[in-house]
N, C-alpha and C positions, 0 to 999 in steps of 0.2 A: 362964788355967786350961788344963792341958795335956790334951788328949783322951787317953780310955782306950786307944784303938787309934791312937796317934800313929805306931806303927812300921808301918802299913800303907803300904804302896808306891802312891802315888797315879798311877804309870804304869800300873798295874794297870786302873784306872778308863779310861785311853785304849784299853788292849789290849780290855777289854770293849767298850768302843763300837764299836771295828773289827768284833769277833767278832760282835755283835748285829748289826750293819748288813749283814756280808757272809754271815754263817751258814756260814762256810766257815775252817778255819784258814789253808788257803794263801791264800786271797784275802785275809783279815785282816792276813796277814805281808807279801804284796805291798803293800798299802795304806799299810803302817806302813814298809816298807823293813828288815824282819825278816828272818830265816831261819824255814824252816819249823819246826825243832827250836826255835829261840826262842820262837815264839808257841805251840809245842805245851805248853812249859814254863809260860810265862804263863798259858796256860788252865787248868793243873793248880794253879798257884798261887791262881787266881782262883776254882776249885771249892771249894778247900781253906779261903779266906776266906769265902765265902759260906755254903758248907755245900749248895751243890747243883750238879748236873753242868752247869747252863747250856746246852750244846748236846750233843744225843745224836745218836747214828747212826740214820737211818731210811732203809733201803736203801742208795743211793749217796750221799744227802744228809745234812746235819746239820740238825736242826730244833731250835729254842729248847724249852725247858722253860716250864710256865706262870710260875715264878718270873721267867726271863729276860723274858719278856713283860710282866710286871708291871712291872718295872724298867728296860726299855729307854728310855721317855721321860726318865726321870728321869736315867738315866747320860748319854745325849744334852744334856740340859740343863746338867748340870754341866760337862761338857768343853767346852760352847759359852762358859760362863760364864767358865771358867778361861782360855781361850783369849781372850776379851775382856779379862781383866784383863792376861794378861801379853804380848798383843799390841799393838803401838803402832797408835795411831789411823790409819784410812785417810787417806792423802795427797788432797790436795784434787786435785792433777794426775792424771786417769787412766793417764797415761801411764808414772807410777810406781807404778800398783795392781799388785800381784801376788797372785792370789785365786782360787780355783775356786768359781763361782756355780752353785748347783743349781737348776734351772728345771724345776718340774712341769708339763707340758701335754700337751693332746691332739695327736696327729700331724700333724691339721689345722695348727696354727699351727706346730709344727715343720717341717712340708713347706713350708707358705707363706711363714712368716716368719723360719723357721730360718736359710738361707742370707745373707739381708742382715743378720740379726742378728750372726752371727758374723764376716762382712766387717765390719762396723761396729765390732765391737768390736776385732776384730784391729788396727784403723787407729787408734782411739783409746786402746785400752790393750792394747798388744802381749802383755804379761804375765799377762793375764787368760784363763782356760780357763771355757768353758761347758758345763754337764755338764745334758743334758736328761734327765729320767725321763718316761717313759710313764704315763698314766693308769691306774689300778686299776681293775677291774671292781666293786669297792667303795669308798666314801669312806673315805679315811684323813685323820688329822690331820697332815699331811707339814709344814705350817708351825709347828703347836704343837710337835710332836716334833722339829722342827729337821731334818727329812730332807731339805726343800727350802728354798732362800731366797726364791723368789717361785713363784706357781702363775698360771697363765694360762688362760683359758677361761670356761666358764659355772660361776662360783664361788658363785652364791647358795646360802644355807644353810650355809654354813660356822661355826664358832665364833664366838660374839658379839664376842671380843676382836679379832678378825682385822680388818685394815684392807683395803678394796676400794676399788678405781678404775676405774669403766669407761671403757674405752680407746675403742672403737668400737661402733656397733651397726649390723648388717648383715640382710640378707633372705636368706632360701633361694631358690635357683635349681633347677631340674633339670637333669640332665647327662646327654647319650646321646651315642652314637658320632657320627660324620659319615655321613650317608645313612641314619639312623634314621628310621622311618616316621613318626614325630612331628616331623620336621624339615620335612616337606613338605606339612604341614597346619596350620589353625589348632588351637591344643591348647586344647581344652575341658576341663571339669572330668571328663567322663565319659570322653574319649578319654586323659587323663591317667590315670585311674583303672583303665582295661582294660589298661593296659601292666603289663608285668612289673616289680617295683620291686627294687632293693638298698638295704638299710639298712645304715648303719655307727653301731654303738650299742656303746661300751665295756661295758654292761651286758647286752647281747645282746637289748634290746628288739627286738619285731617291730612295735611300734605305738608312734606317737607325736603331735604335734600335727597334721600331715598327716591322720592317720586320723579326728581328732577332727572336722577341718574337713570331711571327704569324708563323714562320718555326719551331718552336719548336712544334707547336700544328698540323703540317701538312697544314697550310695554307697560302694562299699567295692574298696580295691585289692588286688592279688595280691602279696604281698612273696614272692618265690621264694628269698632269702638274707639273713642278717643277717650283718656281719663286724665286727670289734672295731676295725677302723682305716679312716679316710678314703682312705688309699692305697689299700687293698686294694678298697674298693670302687670307685674309679675304674679300677683296672686290669681289674676285672671287666666294669664299663661298656664300657670299650674294647674288649673282646674279645667282647662278646655283645649281646644286644638289650634288654637290662635298663635302667630308668631308675635313675639315681643322684640324691645330692642333694650340693649344695655351697652355700658362702656366696659372693654375687654379687661383692663387692669384693676380699676377702682371698684367695680362690682361684682367681681370674681368671686369674692367670698360670700356676698348676699346670693348670688346665683346658686353656688354650690349649697349654700344653706337651706334653700327651697327646693333642694333635688332637683333643679334643672339644669339643662345643657345649654351652652354656648356654643354656636355654630358661626363660621365665617358668613360675611355676606358677600355674595358673588358680584359686587359691584365697585367702580373705581369711587371712593367718597373721600371728601377732605378729613384731615384728622380734627378731631374735637377739643379746642383749646380750653382749660379749665384755669380760672384765675381768681385771684383775691382781690378785692378793691377797698381803698378806706380813703377818707377823706383827709387833705394835708393838713388840719389842724392838728392830728393825732401824730405825725410823723416823728415828733421828739419825744412823745410821751412814753415812758420808761415800760409800763405797764402793756400799753398797746403793741409795742416792738416786742416783748416776751409773746404776746398773742399772736402775733406775725409769725414769730419763729416757731411757735406750738403747733401751727396749721402745715408750715412747710415739713417739720421733722415727722408729724403725724401721717402727712399724704404721703411722704416718702417711703414710710413703713408700711404704708397701706397698700400703695402702687408696687413697691417691691424694686 
C-alpha cells in the first residue's frame, strides 16, 4: 500500500530533529554539515509540510512552538529508529567503534570521574566521542526522548520503563579550606550547625537531609548561598570560611586537588546512592553495553 504522502522527503525529519534539538538554524546546519541557506530552505519546507512555524524568533533566539514541543520526542524516536535500521550493528571490538555517546550527569560526576572516563575511552575506543550534558533544574525525560544515551547520578523516580543500576553508594562529608576553624576542634553537631554553609543544588534548594537531621537535634544551620554546581561550591569554600559538602570517596581527589579538607559530618545521614540509567531500547546494543561497562570500571577505579 502506497502512503498518501509518499512524496515527502524523509531527510526533512533529520533536519527537523536537529532544529528542535539546537533551536538554531546555524547550529543545526553545523550539526548536519550543511550551509546556513540550505538549512533555512529545509526549515521553510518543514513549515509548509507541517503547517506550523516550528521555530519562531524571540529576541535574539529561536524558540519552539507548542506544536514543535508536542512532536519533538516522536521526531527523535523516529530518527533513532531509522538509524538503527540503516546502521550496521556495533562491532564487538571497541577499537572499531565509531560513535558519539551522550551522558547526562551532574558536574560532580563529570568533575570527579570525567577525566578518567575520557582517558579510558580514548584508550579502548579511540573513535568514540563522549558528550556530557549538565543536569537541568527540572527533571526531563532525556532517556525516553533520546537526548541522552546514559544518565548518571541520583536517578530515583525516573519513568517506570527505565533501567537503573546502582554503581556505588557513598556518604557525605563536610569540606572546608585549610586552616578553617573547624579543622582545629572536635566537630560537634552544634559547631557544624553554627558555621556558615554553601549548598550545591541544581534546583536551588536551601534545605535537604542535613537540615532534617539537625532539626531532630533542635539545631538549625545558616546557609549563606546555594549554587547549581559542585565545582562552584568548592571554589567558594576554597576562597572563604563557609562549609561545603562532597561525597567522601568519589570526590576525594577533587577535594585534595583544590587544597581542601574533608571532615566527617557529625549527623546520622543516609548513604547517597549513585546509579546509572538507560532506556531499554539500548539493552542489547553492543556499543551501549561497552559504555556501561566502561562507567562501571572507571567508577570502581576512582572510588577505590
